[in-house]
C-alpha positions in Angstrom: 23.6 -16.8 2.8 22.1 -17.3 6.3 18.9 -19.1 7.0 15.7 -17.0 6.6 12.5 -17.7 8.4 9.3 -15.6 8.1 6.5 -15.8 10.7 3.2 -14.4 9.6 0.1 -13.9 11.8 -2.5 -11.6 13.0 -2.4 -9.3 16.1 -1.7 -11.3 19.2 -1.4 -14.6 17.3 1.8 -15.7 19.1 4.2 -14.9 16.2 6.7 -13.0 18.4 6.7 -15.7 21.1 7.2 -18.3 18.3 10.1 -16.2 16.9 11.9 -16.1 20.3 11.4 -19.8 20.9 12.8 -20.7 17.4 15.7 -18.3 18.0 16.6 -19.8 21.3 16.9 -23.2 19.6 19.6 -21.8 17.3 23.2 -20.7 18.0 23.9 -17.3 19.5 24.6 -14.5 19.9 20.9 -13.7 20.1 20.0 -10.3 18.8 16.5 -8.7 18.8 16.0 -6.1 16.1 13.2 -3.8 17.3 11.3 -1.6 14.8 8.7 -0.1 17.1 8.9 3.5 18.4 7.1 4.6 21.6 4.9 7.5 20.5 2.5 7.2 23.5 2.1 5.5 26.9 0.2 2.6 25.4 3.0 1.8 23.0 5.6 2.3 25.8 3.8 -0.4 27.7 3.7 -2.8 24.7 7.4 -2.3 24.2 8.1 -3.0 27.9 6.0 -6.2 27.8 8.0 -7.4 24.8 11.3 -6.5 26.5 10.3 -8.6 29.5 10.0 -11.6 27.3 13.7 -11.6 26.7 16.4 -12.4 29.2 20.0 -11.2 29.5 21.2 -13.5 26.7 19.5 -11.1 24.2 21.0 -7.9 22.8 18.6 -5.3 21.4 19.2 -3.2 18.3 16.6 -0.4 17.6 15.9 0.0 13.8 12.7 1.8 13.2 13.7 3.0 9.7 17.2 1.6 8.8 16.4 -2.1 9.1 18.8 -3.4 6.4 21.7 -1.7 8.1 20.8 -3.3 11.5 21.6 -6.8 10.4 23.9 -6.3 7.4 27.1 -6.6 9.4 26.0 -9.6 11.5 27.9 -12.6 10.3 26.9 -15.1 13.0 24.2 -15.8 15.5 20.5 -15.5 15.3 18.5 -12.3 14.9 14.8 -11.8 15.4 13.4 -8.9 13.5 10.1 -7.8 15.1 8.4 -6.6 13.1 8.4 -5.9 9.4 4.8 -4.4 9.6 5.8 -1.7 12.0 9.0 -1.0 10.0 6.8 -0.6 6.8 4.5 1.7 8.7 7.5 3.8 9.9 8.7 4.0 6.3 5.3 5.2 5.1 4.9 7.8 7.9 8.4 9.1 7.2 7.3 9.7 3.6 10.1 7.4 2.3 9.4 5.4 -0.9 8.1 2.0 0.0 9.3 0.3 -3.3 12.9 1.5 -2.7 12.8 0.6 1.0 11.4 -2.9 0.3 14.0 -3.5 -2.4 16.8 -2.5 -0.1 15.5 -4.8 2.6 15.1 -7.8 0.2 18.6 -7.1 -1.2 20.1 -7.0 2.3 18.3 -10.2 3.3 19.8 -11.9 0.3 23.3 -11.0 1.5 22.7 -11.8 5.2 25.1 -14.3 6.7 23.4 -14.7 10.1 20.2 -16.6 10.8 17.2 -14.2 10.6 13.7 -14.7 11.9 11.3 -12.1 10.5 8.0 -11.4 12.1 5.3 -9.8 10.0 1.5 -9.3 10.3 -0.9 -10.8 7.8 -3.2 -7.8 7.4 -5.1 -8.8 4.3 -7.6 -11.2 5.9 -9.6 -8.6 7.7 -12.1 -5.9 6.7 -11.2 -3.4 3.9 -9.8 -0.3 5.6 -12.1 2.7 5.5 -9.5 5.3 4.5 -7.1 5.5 1.5 -4.0 5.4 3.7 -5.2 2.2 5.4 -5.9 0.6 2.1 -2.5 1.6 0.7 -0.8 0.3 3.8 -2.7 -3.0 3.6 -1.7 -3.3 -0.1 2.0 -2.5 0.6 2.2 -4.9 3.5 0.7 -7.7 1.3 3.4 -7.0 -1.3 6.1 -6.9 1.3 5.0 -10.2 2.8 4.9 -11.8 -0.7 8.5 -10.7 -1.4 9.7 -11.9 2.0 8.0 -15.3 1.6 9.6 -15.7 -1.8 13.1 -15.4 -0.5 12.7 -17.1 2.9 13.7 -20.7 3.4 10.8 -21.3 5.9 7.5 -19.6 6.2 5.0 -20.2 9.0 1.5 -18.8 9.7 0.9 -18.5 13.4 -2.8 -18.8 14.5 -3.8 -18.9 18.1 -0.2 -19.7 19.1 0.0 -22.6 16.7 2.5 -22.5 13.9 1.3 -23.8 10.5 4.1 -24.5 8.0 3.5 -22.9 4.6 7.0 -23.4 3.2 9.9 -25.6 4.3 13.5 -25.6 3.4 14.3 -27.6 0.4 16.4 -30.8 1.1 
């Protein structure tokens, strides 16, 4: 099994920047697995800004829904998956079962051979969402983050660009 790292943090915490920095310290090829979809001009701009952070050494794979398949066949190199939060949102908006999707993701991660750095938002520290869908999303994201943290070798919480180690690889 490859090395699994989970980076958690709030919006604009620096978790994506941290993921790229960690990945560039590891052997290539370097692959960026993008889960976002551009539904409007604002999201297109966000995606463009993220793309500008990566140079020509990076290959990009788009995986808004089929995330496990995006890395399952990668046997070497380092992949950054950015981000599990948007992937889960895509799953929910596509009316796919979150339990089955999460299980498929966890199973695929357990079989991964390449080094994987997963980026995910910590959404449970804020206010309680006003609407039922928002509360359901918050709960599902919390469950996903717990499952990811359980299987990852390393887990960091990124706050104001500073990584805080929550879990380290066992010696």
